[in-house]
N, CA, C and O atoms as a Tripos MOL2 file, in Angstrom:
@<TRIPOS>MOLECULE
protein
  300   299    75     0     0
PROTEIN
NO_CHARGES

@<TRIPOS>ATOM
      1 N          87.5660  116.0950   90.9340 N.3       1 MET1
      2 CA         88.0290  117.3340   91.4430 C.3       1 MET1
      3 C          88.3170  116.7060   92.3830 C.2       1 MET1
      4 O          89.0170  116.0570   91.6050 O.2       1 MET1
      5 N          88.5740  115.9640   93.8630 N.am      2 ALA2
      6 CA         89.3920  115.0210   94.6250 C.3       2 ALA2
      7 C          90.6740  115.0730   93.9640 C.2       2 ALA2
      8 O          90.7180  115.0090   92.7350 O.2       2 ALA2
      9 N          92.0960  115.2200   94.9050 N.am      3 GLY3
     10 CA         93.2420  114.7810   94.9940 C.3       3 GLY3
     11 C          93.8690  115.9950   93.3810 C.2       3 GLY3
     12 O          95.0690  115.9470   93.1140 O.2       3 GLY3
     13 N          93.2720  116.5990   92.8230 N.am      4 PHE4
     14 CA         93.9850  117.6100   91.1570 C.3       4 PHE4
     15 C          94.5890  118.4850   92.4370 C.2       4 PHE4
     16 O          95.7790  118.6710   92.1790 O.2       4 PHE4
     17 N          94.2300  119.1370   93.7930 N.am      5 ASP5
     18 CA         94.9140  120.0010   94.3520 C.3       5 ASP5
     19 C          95.8250  119.9800   95.8700 C.2       5 ASP5
     20 O          96.1250  120.7760   96.7600 O.2       5 ASP5
     21 N          96.0750  118.3080   95.4730 N.am      6 ARG6
     22 CA         97.7800  117.1980   96.6190 C.3       6 ARG6
     23 C          98.6340  118.4590   95.6720 C.2       6 ARG6
     24 O          98.3470  118.9200   94.5670 O.2       6 ARG6
     25 N          99.8150  118.7920   96.6320 N.am      7 PRO7
     26 CA        101.4310  118.3840   96.3730 C.3       7 PRO7
     27 C         101.7250  116.9350   96.1870 C.2       7 PRO7
     28 O         100.9780  116.2500   96.8850 O.2       7 PRO7
     29 N         102.4090  116.3740   95.6080 N.am      8 GLY8
     30 CA        102.8690  115.4460   95.1880 C.3       8 GLY8
     31 C         103.6370  115.3450   94.1970 C.2       8 GLY8
     32 O         104.8600  115.4430   94.0950 O.2       8 GLY8
     33 N         102.6650  115.1000   93.3220 N.am      9 GLY9
     34 CA        103.4810  114.6350   92.3160 C.3       9 GLY9
     35 C         102.7960  114.2250   91.8190 C.2       9 GLY9
     36 O         102.0220  113.6840   92.6090 O.2       9 GLY9
     37 N         102.2370  113.9720   89.9370 N.am     10 ASN10
     38 CA        101.1110  113.4510   88.7150 C.3      10 ASN10
     39 C         102.0860  112.4430   88.6030 C.2      10 ASN10
     40 O         102.9480  112.7540   87.7820 O.2      10 ASN10
     41 N         102.2880  111.1730   89.2180 N.am     11 HIS11
     42 CA        102.5920  109.4710   88.5780 C.3      11 HIS11
     43 C         102.0800  108.6200   89.2460 C.2      11 HIS11
     44 O         102.7430  107.6530   89.6230 O.2      11 HIS11
     45 N          99.8750  108.8680   89.7720 N.am     12 SER12
     46 CA         98.9050  107.5420   89.7400 C.3      12 SER12
     47 C          99.4090  107.7370   88.8490 C.2      12 SER12
     48 O         100.4160  108.4070   89.0790 O.2      12 SER12
     49 N          99.2260  107.4210   87.4100 N.am     13 HIS13
     50 CA         99.0880  106.6010   85.7130 C.3      13 HIS13
     51 C         100.0610  105.3250   86.1250 C.2      13 HIS13
     52 O          99.5310  104.2240   85.9740 O.2      13 HIS13
     53 N         101.6830  105.3370   86.7230 N.am     14 LEU14
     54 CA        102.1700  104.8640   86.4500 C.3      14 LEU14
     55 C         101.7710  103.8790   87.4970 C.2      14 LEU14
     56 O         102.2470  102.8110   87.1120 O.2      14 LEU14
     57 N         101.0880  103.6710   88.7200 N.am     15 VAL15
     58 CA        101.2330  102.7590   89.6120 C.3      15 VAL15
     59 C          99.3930  102.2160   89.0670 C.2      15 VAL15
     60 O          98.7590  101.1640   89.1580 O.2      15 VAL15
     61 N          99.2150  103.0600   88.7260 N.am     16 ASP16
     62 CA         98.0420  102.4380   87.8240 C.3      16 ASP16
     63 C          98.0060  101.1630   86.8120 C.2      16 ASP16
     64 O          97.4690  100.0640   86.6730 O.2      16 ASP16
     65 N          98.9270  102.0390   86.2050 N.am     17 ALA17
     66 CA         98.5510  100.7590   84.5890 C.3      17 ALA17
     67 C         100.4190   99.9560   85.1730 C.2      17 ALA17
     68 O         100.7700   98.8340   85.5360 O.2      17 ALA17
     69 N         100.7910  100.6390   85.0690 N.am     18 GLY18
     70 CA        101.8780  100.1240   85.7660 C.3      18 GLY18
     71 C         103.2490   99.9720   84.4620 C.2      18 GLY18
     72 O         102.8160  100.0040   83.3100 O.2      18 GLY18
     73 N         104.6980   99.8260   84.5980 N.am     19 THR19
     74 CA        105.3560  100.2910   83.5760 C.3      19 THR19
     75 C         106.1790   98.4540   83.2090 C.2      19 THR19
     76 O         106.2390   97.3320   83.7140 O.2      19 THR19
     77 N         106.5070   98.9800   82.3880 N.am     20 ARG20
     78 CA        107.5870   97.2360   81.9000 C.3      20 ARG20
     79 C         108.7800   98.0070   82.2290 C.2      20 ARG20
     80 O         108.9360   99.2280   82.2250 O.2      20 ARG20
     81 N         110.1910   96.3760   82.7240 N.am     21 ALA21
     82 CA        111.1370   96.5220   82.5380 C.3      21 ALA21
     83 C         111.4390   97.7250   82.7170 C.2      21 ALA21
     84 O         110.4030   98.3900   82.7240 O.2      21 ALA21
     85 N         112.3250   98.3370   82.8640 N.am     22 ARG22
     86 CA        113.9150   99.8110   81.6770 C.3      22 ARG22
     87 C         115.2950   99.0710   82.3830 C.2      22 ARG22
     88 O         115.7530   98.4740   83.3570 O.2      22 ARG22
     89 N         115.4850   99.5020   81.3600 N.am     23 THR23
     90 CA        117.4120   99.5100   82.3920 C.3      23 THR23
     91 C         117.2880  101.5800   81.5840 C.2      23 THR23
     92 O         116.5140  102.4200   81.1240 O.2      23 THR23
     93 N         118.6910  101.3080   81.9430 N.am     24 THR24
     94 CA        119.9800  102.4400   81.7600 C.3      24 THR24
     95 C         120.0960  102.6410   80.1620 C.2      24 THR24
     96 O         119.7700  101.5950   79.6010 O.2      24 THR24
     97 N         120.3980  103.4860   79.4090 N.am     25 THR25
     98 CA        121.2790  103.7250   78.7260 C.3      25 THR25
     99 C         122.8140  103.8700   78.0960 C.2      25 THR25
    100 O         123.3320  103.6630   76.9990 O.2      25 THR25
    101 N         123.2810  104.3730   79.4910 N.am     26 GLY26
    102 CA        124.5670  104.1630   79.3990 C.3      26 GLY26
    103 C         125.7410  105.7020   79.9350 C.2      26 GLY26
    104 O         126.9250  105.7810   80.2630 O.2      26 GLY26
    105 N         124.8080  106.5280   79.8050 N.am     27 LYS27
    106 CA        124.6380  107.8610   79.1860 C.3      27 LYS27
    107 C         125.1370  108.5830   80.6820 C.2      27 LYS27
    108 O         124.6400  108.2890   81.7690 O.2      27 LYS27
    109 N         126.2520  109.6090   80.4700 N.am     28 LYS28
    110 CA        127.2320  109.7960   82.0530 C.3      28 LYS28
    111 C         127.2570  108.5700   82.7140 C.2      28 LYS28
    112 O         127.1790  107.3890   82.3780 O.2      28 LYS28
    113 N         127.3730  109.1230   83.6350 N.am     29 SER29
    114 CA        128.7710  107.6990   84.6020 C.3      29 SER29
    115 C         128.0210  106.3760   84.8720 C.2      29 SER29
    116 O         128.6920  105.4200   85.2610 O.2      29 SER29
    117 N         126.1820  106.1850   84.6350 N.am     30 VAL30
    118 CA        125.5440  105.3460   84.7830 C.3      30 VAL30
    119 C         126.0750  104.1210   83.6950 C.2      30 VAL30
    120 O         126.0690  104.3180   82.4800 O.2      30 VAL30
    121 N         126.5370  102.8210   84.3140 N.am     31 ARG31
    122 CA        127.0410  101.5940   83.2140 C.3      31 ARG31
    123 C         125.2170  101.5000   81.6030 C.2      31 ARG31
    124 O         124.3990  102.2730   81.1040 O.2      31 ARG31
    125 N         125.4000  100.8010   81.5710 N.am     32 ALA32
    126 CA        124.7440  100.4650   79.9830 C.3      32 ALA32
    127 C         123.7080   99.2910   80.8410 C.2      32 ALA32
    128 O         124.1000   98.7970   81.8990 O.2      32 ALA32
    129 N         122.4030   98.9430   80.2560 N.am     33 GLY33
    130 CA        121.5470   97.9720   81.2800 C.3      33 GLY33
    131 C         121.2290   97.8770   82.3050 C.2      33 GLY33
    132 O         120.2940   97.0980   82.4860 O.2      33 GLY33
    133 N         121.7180   98.4840   83.3410 N.am     34 ALA34
    134 CA        121.6820   98.1940   84.8090 C.3      34 ALA34
    135 C         119.6740   99.0990   84.5530 C.2      34 ALA34
    136 O         119.0140  100.0170   84.0650 O.2      34 ALA34
    137 N         119.6870   97.1810   85.7990 N.am     35 SER35
    138 CA        118.6920   97.5350   85.8040 C.3      35 SER35
    139 C         117.4050   98.5590   86.9480 C.2      35 SER35
    140 O         117.6350   98.8810   88.1140 O.2      35 SER35
    141 N         115.9890   98.9030   86.0890 N.am     36 ARG36
    142 CA        115.6580   99.7940   87.5260 C.3      36 ARG36
    143 C         113.9740   99.5200   87.6100 C.2      36 ARG36
    144 O         112.9940  100.2110   87.8900 O.2      36 ARG36
    145 N         114.2570   97.8640   87.1350 N.am     37 GLY37
    146 CA        112.6850   97.5620   87.7980 C.3      37 GLY37
    147 C         111.6000   97.7250   86.6960 C.2      37 GLY37
    148 O         111.6390   98.3220   85.6200 O.2      37 GLY37
    149 N         110.2030   96.6990   87.5620 N.am     38 LEU38
    150 CA        109.6900   97.4630   86.8360 C.3      38 LEU38
    151 C         108.0980   97.7750   87.7090 C.2      38 LEU38
    152 O         107.7730   97.4250   88.8430 O.2      38 LEU38
    153 N         107.5790   98.2970   87.0200 N.am     39 MET39
    154 CA        106.3560   98.4270   88.2630 C.3      39 MET39
    155 C         104.8070   97.5940   88.1540 C.2      39 MET39
    156 O         103.8810   98.3860   87.9800 O.2      39 MET39
    157 N         104.4850   96.4640   88.2120 N.am     40 PRO40
    158 CA        103.4940   95.6890   87.8260 C.3      40 PRO40
    159 C         101.9320   96.1560   88.0230 C.2      40 PRO40
    160 O         101.6690   96.3830   89.2040 O.2      40 PRO40
    161 N         100.7300   96.3640   87.0130 N.am     41 ALA41
    162 CA        100.1810   97.8400   87.5580 C.3      41 ALA41
    163 C          98.9900   96.9350   88.7900 C.2      41 ALA41
    164 O          98.7020   95.7910   89.1410 O.2      41 ALA41
    165 N          98.7050   98.0420   89.0090 N.am     42 ASN42
    166 CA         96.7120   97.3530   90.2820 C.3      42 ASN42
    167 C          96.3580   97.4120   89.9900 C.2      42 ASN42
    168 O          95.6180   96.4280   90.0040 O.2      42 ASN42
    169 N          95.9310   98.4600   89.0860 N.am     43 ARG43
    170 CA         94.5150   99.3450   88.9820 C.3      43 ARG43
    171 C          93.4660   99.6550   89.8470 C.2      43 ARG43
    172 O          92.2880   99.3290   89.9980 O.2      43 ARG43
    173 N          94.5140  100.5990   90.5090 N.am     44 PHE44
    174 CA         93.5040  101.2030   91.3770 C.3      44 PHE44
    175 C          92.1450  101.9010   91.0260 C.2      44 PHE44
    176 O          91.0650  101.8770   91.6160 O.2      44 PHE44
    177 N          92.5850  102.5980   89.7560 N.am     45 TRP45
    178 CA         91.5820  103.4940   89.2300 C.3      45 TRP45
    179 C          90.4110  102.9900   88.0170 C.2      45 TRP45
    180 O          89.8200  103.7860   87.2880 O.2      45 TRP45
    181 N          90.2480  101.6270   87.9910 N.am     46 GLU46
    182 CA         89.4550  101.1290   87.2320 C.3      46 GLU46
    183 C          88.4200  100.4920   88.2150 C.2      46 GLU46
    184 O          87.2510  100.1320   88.0790 O.2      46 GLU46
    185 N          89.5970  100.4940   89.6020 N.am     47 ASP47
    186 CA         88.2560  100.0030   90.5240 C.3      47 ASP47
    187 C          87.5200  101.0720   91.1810 C.2      47 ASP47
    188 O          86.4660  101.6140   90.8510 O.2      47 ASP47
    189 N          88.3080  101.2700   92.2040 N.am     48 ALA48
    190 CA         87.6970  103.3330   92.2670 C.3      48 ALA48
    191 C          86.2650  103.0550   91.3070 C.2      48 ALA48
    192 O          85.1120  103.0630   91.7390 O.2      48 ALA48
    193 N          86.6640  102.8310   89.9990 N.am     49 LYS49
    194 CA         85.1050  103.6380   89.0010 C.3      49 LYS49
    195 C          84.3590  102.8870   89.3580 C.2      49 LYS49
    196 O          83.5580  103.4050   90.1360 O.2      49 LYS49
    197 N          84.1820  101.8070   89.1750 N.am     50 VAL50
    198 CA         83.1900  100.8790   89.7270 C.3      50 VAL50
    199 C          82.6060  101.5050   90.6550 C.2      50 VAL50
    200 O          81.9810  102.5320   90.3890 O.2      50 VAL50
    201 N          82.6410  101.2890   91.2230 N.am     51 SER51
    202 CA         82.6700  101.4110   93.6140 C.3      51 SER51
    203 C          81.9910  103.1150   93.5900 C.2      51 SER51
    204 O          80.9590  103.5690   94.0840 O.2      51 SER51
    205 N          83.3180  103.8930   92.6170 N.am     52 GLU52
    206 CA         82.4630  104.9570   93.1440 C.3      52 GLU52
    207 C          81.8540  106.4490   92.4850 C.2      52 GLU52
    208 O          81.6680  107.5680   92.9650 O.2      52 GLU52
    209 N          81.6440  105.8090   91.0680 N.am     53 GLU53
    210 CA         81.5730  106.2210   89.6310 C.3      53 GLU53
    211 C          80.7560  107.4560   90.1400 C.2      53 GLU53
    212 O          81.1590  108.6190   90.1330 O.2      53 GLU53
    213 N          79.1150  106.8540   90.7390 N.am     54 LYS54
    214 CA         78.5360  108.0830   90.7490 C.3      54 LYS54
    215 C          79.2680  109.3240   92.2150 C.2      54 LYS54
    216 O          79.9810  110.3080   92.0230 O.2      54 LYS54
    217 N          79.0470  109.0920   92.8020 N.am     55 LYS55
    218 CA         80.3180  109.4800   94.0500 C.3      55 LYS55
    219 C          80.3490  110.6220   93.6310 C.2      55 LYS55
    220 O          79.7270  111.6540   93.8800 O.2      55 LYS55
    221 N          81.7970  110.0980   92.4120 N.am     56 ALA56
    222 CA         82.3200  110.9630   91.7500 C.3      56 ALA56
    223 C          81.3530  112.3430   90.6220 C.2      56 ALA56
    224 O          81.7230  113.4660   90.2800 O.2      56 ALA56
    225 N          80.5260  111.8580   90.4370 N.am     57 MET57
    226 CA         79.6750  112.3170   89.2210 C.3      57 MET57
    227 C          78.7260  113.5890   90.0740 C.2      57 MET57
    228 O          78.5700  114.8090   90.0270 O.2      57 MET57
    229 N          78.2970  112.5420   90.7620 N.am     58 ASN58
    230 CA         77.7230  114.2500   92.0340 C.3      58 ASN58
    231 C          78.8890  115.1640   92.7410 C.2      58 ASN58
    232 O          78.5560  116.3290   92.9580 O.2      58 ASN58
    233 N          79.7820  114.9030   93.0000 N.am     59 ALA59
    234 CA         81.0450  115.5300   93.6930 C.3      59 ALA59
    235 C          81.1240  115.9820   92.2780 C.2      59 ALA59
    236 O          80.1490  115.3930   91.8120 O.2      59 ALA59
    237 N          81.6450  116.6360   91.3050 N.am     60 LEU60
    238 CA         81.7490  116.6060   89.7730 C.3      60 LEU60
    239 C          80.2720  118.1660   89.1420 C.2      60 LEU60
    240 O          80.4400  119.2360   88.5570 O.2      60 LEU60
    241 N          79.4920  117.7350   89.4680 N.am     61 TYR61
    242 CA         77.9660  118.6060   89.1480 C.3      61 TYR61
    243 C          78.0380  119.7140   90.4220 C.2      61 TYR61
    244 O          77.7040  120.8960   90.3360 O.2      61 TYR61
    245 N          78.4380  119.1920   91.3460 N.am     62 ALA62
    246 CA         77.8130  120.4580   92.7860 C.3      62 ALA62
    247 C          79.1520  120.8190   92.7220 C.2      62 ALA62
    248 O          79.4010  121.9200   93.2120 O.2      62 ALA62
    249 N          80.3940  119.9880   92.0960 N.am     63 GLY63
    250 CA         81.3450  121.8950   92.0460 C.3      63 GLY63
    251 C          81.0650  122.2760   90.6280 C.2      63 GLY63
    252 O          81.8750  123.1980   90.5360 O.2      63 GLY63
    253 N          80.5350  122.2190   89.5540 N.am     64 ILE64
    254 CA         80.0990  122.8270   88.3960 C.3      64 ILE64
    255 C          78.8320  124.1910   89.0540 C.2      64 ILE64
    256 O          78.7340  125.4150   89.1420 O.2      64 ILE64
    257 N          78.3060  123.3190   89.2790 N.am     65 GLU65
    258 CA         77.1830  124.0390   90.0770 C.3      65 GLU65
    259 C          77.4940  125.6920   90.8340 C.2      65 GLU65
    260 O          77.1580  126.8350   90.5240 O.2      65 GLU65
    261 N          78.3180  125.0850   91.9750 N.am     66 ARG66
    262 CA         79.7900  126.3420   92.2130 C.3      66 ARG66
    263 C          79.6120  127.0050   91.8510 C.2      66 ARG66
    264 O          78.9990  128.0660   91.9770 O.2      66 ARG66
    265 N          80.2210  126.4260   91.1900 N.am     67 ALA67
    266 CA         81.4110  127.6000   89.9160 C.3      67 ALA67
    267 C          80.2720  128.7680   89.4920 C.2      67 ALA67
    268 O          80.2640  129.9600   89.8010 O.2      67 ALA67
    269 N          79.3890  128.0660   88.7400 N.am     68 VAL68
    270 CA         78.5680  128.5400   87.4150 C.3      68 VAL68
    271 C          77.8210  129.5600   89.7050 C.2      68 VAL68
    272 O          77.8540  130.7600   89.9800 O.2      68 VAL68
    273 N          77.5730  128.9680   90.1830 N.am     69 GLN69
    274 CA         76.6310  130.5710   91.0650 C.3      69 GLN69
    275 C          77.6500  131.6540   91.1640 C.2      69 GLN69
    276 O          77.4030  132.8280   90.8880 O.2      69 GLN69
    277 N          79.0850  131.1020   91.6670 N.am     70 ARG70
    278 CA         79.6880  132.1460   91.5440 C.3      70 ARG70
    279 C          79.9270  133.0390   90.6460 C.2      70 ARG70
    280 O          80.0820  134.2290   90.9200 O.2      70 ARG70
    281 N          79.9870  132.5120   89.3740 N.am     71 ILE71
    282 CA         80.3410  133.5570   88.3450 C.3      71 ILE71
    283 C          78.9510  134.7950   88.1320 C.2      71 ILE71
    284 O          79.0470  135.9240   87.6500 O.2      71 ILE71
    285 N          77.2090  133.8310   88.8950 N.am     72 ASN72
    286 CA         76.1300  135.0080   88.4850 C.3      72 ASN72
    287 C          75.5970  135.7000   89.5690 C.2      72 ASN72
    288 O          74.5190  136.2690   89.7400 O.2      72 ASN72
    289 N          76.8290  135.4860   90.4410 N.am     73 ASP73
    290 CA         76.8560  136.3270   91.6350 C.3      73 ASP73
    291 C          77.8660  137.8740   91.3070 C.2      73 ASP73
    292 O          77.6750  139.0160   91.7250 O.2      73 ASP73
    293 N          78.5710  137.5240   90.7250 N.am     74 ARG74
    294 CA         79.5230  138.3650   90.0160 C.3      74 ARG74
    295 C          78.7730  139.9710   89.9740 C.2      74 ARG74
    296 O          79.0060  141.0950   90.4180 O.2      74 ARG74
    297 N          77.5620  139.1580   89.0010 N.am     75 GLY75
    298 CA         77.2930  140.5080   87.7240 C.3      75 GLY75
    299 C          76.1810  140.4400   87.8740 C.2      75 GLY75
    300 O          75.4260  141.1690   87.2310 O.2      75 GLY75
@<TRIPOS>BOND
     1     1     2 1
     2     2     3 1
     3     3     4 2
     4     3     5 am
     5     5     6 1
     6     6     7 1
     7     7     8 2
     8     7     9 am
     9     9    10 1
    10    10    11 1
    11    11    12 2
    12    11    13 am
    13    13    14 1
    14    14    15 1
    15    15    16 2
    16    15    17 am
    17    17    18 1
    18    18    19 1
    19    19    20 2
    20    19    21 am
    21    21    22 1
    22    22    23 1
    23    23    24 2
    24    23    25 am
    25    25    26 1
    26    26    27 1
    27    27    28 2
    28    27    29 am
    29    29    30 1
    30    30    31 1
    31    31    32 2
    32    31    33 am
    33    33    34 1
    34    34    35 1
    35    35    36 2
    36    35    37 am
    37    37    38 1
    38    38    39 1
    39    39    40 2
    40    39    41 am
    41    41    42 1
    42    42    43 1
    43    43    44 2
    44    43    45 am
    45    45    46 1
    46    46    47 1
    47    47    48 2
    48    47    49 am
    49    49    50 1
    50    50    51 1
    51    51    52 2
    52    51    53 am
    53    53    54 1
    54    54    55 1
    55    55    56 2
    56    55    57 am
    57    57    58 1
    58    58    59 1
    59    59    60 2
    60    59    61 am
    61    61    62 1
    62    62    63 1
    63    63    64 2
    64    63    65 am
    65    65    66 1
    66    66    67 1
    67    67    68 2
    68    67    69 am
    69    69    70 1
    70    70    71 1
    71    71    72 2
    72    71    73 am
    73    73    74 1
    74    74    75 1
    75    75    76 2
    76    75    77 am
    77    77    78 1
    78    78    79 1
    79    79    80 2
    80    79    81 am
    81    81    82 1
    82    82    83 1
    83    83    84 2
    84    83    85 am
    85    85    86 1
    86    86    87 1
    87    87    88 2
    88    87    89 am
    89    89    90 1
    90    90    91 1
    91    91    92 2
    92    91    93 am
    93    93    94 1
    94    94    95 1
    95    95    96 2
    96    95    97 am
    97    97    98 1
    98    98    99 1
    99    99   100 2
   100    99   101 am
   101   101   102 1
   102   102   103 1
   103   103   104 2
   104   103   105 am
   105   105   106 1
   106   106   107 1
   107   107   108 2
   108   107   109 am
   109   109   110 1
   110   110   111 1
   111   111   112 2
   112   111   113 am
   113   113   114 1
   114   114   115 1
   115   115   116 2
   116   115   117 am
   117   117   118 1
   118   118   119 1
   119   119   120 2
   120   119   121 am
   121   121   122 1
   122   122   123 1
   123   123   124 2
   124   123   125 am
   125   125   126 1
   126   126   127 1
   127   127   128 2
   128   127   129 am
   129   129   130 1
   130   130   131 1
   131   131   132 2
   132   131   133 am
   133   133   134 1
   134   134   135 1
   135   135   136 2
   136   135   137 am
   137   137   138 1
   138   138   139 1
   139   139   140 2
   140   139   141 am
   141   141   142 1
   142   142   143 1
   143   143   144 2
   144   143   145 am
   145   145   146 1
   146   146   147 1
   147   147   148 2
   148   147   149 am
   149   149   150 1
   150   150   151 1
   151   151   152 2
   152   151   153 am
   153   153   154 1
   154   154   155 1
   155   155   156 2
   156   155   157 am
   157   157   158 1
   158   158   159 1
   159   159   160 2
   160   159   161 am
   161   161   162 1
   162   162   163 1
   163   163   164 2
   164   163   165 am
   165   165   166 1
   166   166   167 1
   167   167   168 2
   168   167   169 am
   169   169   170 1
   170   170   171 1
   171   171   172 2
   172   171   173 am
   173   173   174 1
   174   174   175 1
   175   175   176 2
   176   175   177 am
   177   177   178 1
   178   178   179 1
   179   179   180 2
   180   179   181 am
   181   181   182 1
   182   182   183 1
   183   183   184 2
   184   183   185 am
   185   185   186 1
   186   186   187 1
   187   187   188 2
   188   187   189 am
   189   189   190 1
   190   190   191 1
   191   191   192 2
   192   191   193 am
   193   193   194 1
   194   194   195 1
   195   195   196 2
   196   195   197 am
   197   197   198 1
   198   198   199 1
   199   199   200 2
   200   199   201 am
   201   201   202 1
   202   202   203 1
   203   203   204 2
   204   203   205 am
   205   205   206 1
   206   206   207 1
   207   207   208 2
   208   207   209 am
   209   209   210 1
   210   210   211 1
   211   211   212 2
   212   211   213 am
   213   213   214 1
   214   214   215 1
   215   215   216 2
   216   215   217 am
   217   217   218 1
   218   218   219 1
   219   219   220 2
   220   219   221 am
   221   221   222 1
   222   222   223 1
   223   223   224 2
   224   223   225 am
   225   225   226 1
   226   226   227 1
   227   227   228 2
   228   227   229 am
   229   229   230 1
   230   230   231 1
   231   231   232 2
   232   231   233 am
   233   233   234 1
   234   234   235 1
   235   235   236 2
   236   235   237 am
   237   237   238 1
   238   238   239 1
   239   239   240 2
   240   239   241 am
   241   241   242 1
   242   242   243 1
   243   243   244 2
   244   243   245 am
   245   245   246 1
   246   246   247 1
   247   247   248 2
   248   247   249 am
   249   249   250 1
   250   250   251 1
   251   251   252 2
   252   251   253 am
   253   253   254 1
   254   254   255 1
   255   255   256 2
   256   255   257 am
   257   257   258 1
   258   258   259 1
   259   259   260 2
   260   259   261 am
   261   261   262 1
   262   262   263 1
   263   263   264 2
   264   263   265 am
   265   265   266 1
   266   266   267 1
   267   267   268 2
   268   267   269 am
   269   269   270 1
   270   270   271 1
   271   271   272 2
   272   271   273 am
   273   273   274 1
   274   274   275 1
   275   275   276 2
   276   275   277 am
   277   277   278 1
   278   278   279 1
   279   279   280 2
   280   279   281 am
   281   281   282 1
   282   282   283 1
   283   283   284 2
   284   283   285 am
   285   285   286 1
   286   286   287 1
   287   287   288 2
   288   287   289 am
   289   289   290 1
   290   290   291 1
   291   291   292 2
   292   291   293 am
   293   293   294 1
   294   294   295 1
   295   295   296 2
   296   295   297 am
   297   297   298 1
   298   298   299 1
   299   299   300 2
@<TRIPOS>SUBSTRUCTURE
     1 MET1         2 RESIDUE 1 A MET
     2 ALA2         6 RESIDUE 1 A ALA
     3 GLY3        10 RESIDUE 1 A GLY
     4 PHE4        14 RESIDUE 1 A PHE
     5 ASP5        18 RESIDUE 1 A ASP
     6 ARG6        22 RESIDUE 1 A ARG
     7 PRO7        26 RESIDUE 1 A PRO
     8 GLY8        30 RESIDUE 1 A GLY
     9 GLY9        34 RESIDUE 1 A GLY
    10 ASN10       38 RESIDUE 1 A ASN
    11 HIS11       42 RESIDUE 1 A HIS
    12 SER12       46 RESIDUE 1 A SER
    13 HIS13       50 RESIDUE 1 A HIS
    14 LEU14       54 RESIDUE 1 A LEU
    15 VAL15       58 RESIDUE 1 A VAL
    16 ASP16       62 RESIDUE 1 A ASP
    17 ALA17       66 RESIDUE 1 A ALA
    18 GLY18       70 RESIDUE 1 A GLY
    19 THR19       74 RESIDUE 1 A THR
    20 ARG20       78 RESIDUE 1 A ARG
    21 ALA21       82 RESIDUE 1 A ALA
    22 ARG22       86 RESIDUE 1 A ARG
    23 THR23       90 RESIDUE 1 A THR
    24 THR24       94 RESIDUE 1 A THR
    25 THR25       98 RESIDUE 1 A THR
    26 GLY26      102 RESIDUE 1 A GLY
    27 LYS27      106 RESIDUE 1 A LYS
    28 LYS28      110 RESIDUE 1 A LYS
    29 SER29      114 RESIDUE 1 A SER
    30 VAL30      118 RESIDUE 1 A VAL
    31 ARG31      122 RESIDUE 1 A ARG
    32 ALA32      126 RESIDUE 1 A ALA
    33 GLY33      130 RESIDUE 1 A GLY
    34 ALA34      134 RESIDUE 1 A ALA
    35 SER35      138 RESIDUE 1 A SER
    36 ARG36      142 RESIDUE 1 A ARG
    37 GLY37      146 RESIDUE 1 A GLY
    38 LEU38      150 RESIDUE 1 A LEU
    39 MET39      154 RESIDUE 1 A MET
    40 PRO40      158 RESIDUE 1 A PRO
    41 ALA41      162 RESIDUE 1 A ALA
    42 ASN42      166 RESIDUE 1 A ASN
    43 ARG43      170 RESIDUE 1 A ARG
    44 PHE44      174 RESIDUE 1 A PHE
    45 TRP45      178 RESIDUE 1 A TRP
    46 GLU46      182 RESIDUE 1 A GLU
    47 ASP47      186 RESIDUE 1 A ASP
    48 ALA48      190 RESIDUE 1 A ALA
    49 LYS49      194 RESIDUE 1 A LYS
    50 VAL50      198 RESIDUE 1 A VAL
    51 SER51      202 RESIDUE 1 A SER
    52 GLU52      206 RESIDUE 1 A GLU
    53 GLU53      210 RESIDUE 1 A GLU
    54 LYS54      214 RESIDUE 1 A LYS
    55 LYS55      218 RESIDUE 1 A LYS
    56 ALA56      222 RESIDUE 1 A ALA
    57 MET57      226 RESIDUE 1 A MET
    58 ASN58      230 RESIDUE 1 A ASN
    59 ALA59      234 RESIDUE 1 A ALA
    60 LEU60      238 RESIDUE 1 A LEU
    61 TYR61      242 RESIDUE 1 A TYR
    62 ALA62      246 RESIDUE 1 A ALA
    63 GLY63      250 RESIDUE 1 A GLY
    64 ILE64      254 RESIDUE 1 A ILE
    65 GLU65      258 RESIDUE 1 A GLU
    66 ARG66      262 RESIDUE 1 A ARG
    67 ALA67      266 RESIDUE 1 A ALA
    68 VAL68      270 RESIDUE 1 A VAL
    69 GLN69      274 RESIDUE 1 A GLN
    70 ARG70      278 RESIDUE 1 A ARG
    71 ILE71      282 RESIDUE 1 A ILE
    72 ASN72      286 RESIDUE 1 A ASN
    73 ASP73      290 RESIDUE 1 A ASP
    74 ARG74      294 RESIDUE 1 A ARG
    75 GLY75      298 RESIDUE 1 A GLY
């Protein structure tokens, strides 16, 4: 639930898993083969899962419980 409502893009998977070396294709005015770098993986999601899994599950259950309670309160 945390982090889903923040603006700014959904690219955390690229930071977590990294990317391979990237080069341009030569379309438009950019020459073919220009390096765009690579991003080594830092595996922060795996580390966070190990250290915060119980806390995250408790937050998820609390959110579900609040949602169900709001639905029940409607009618």
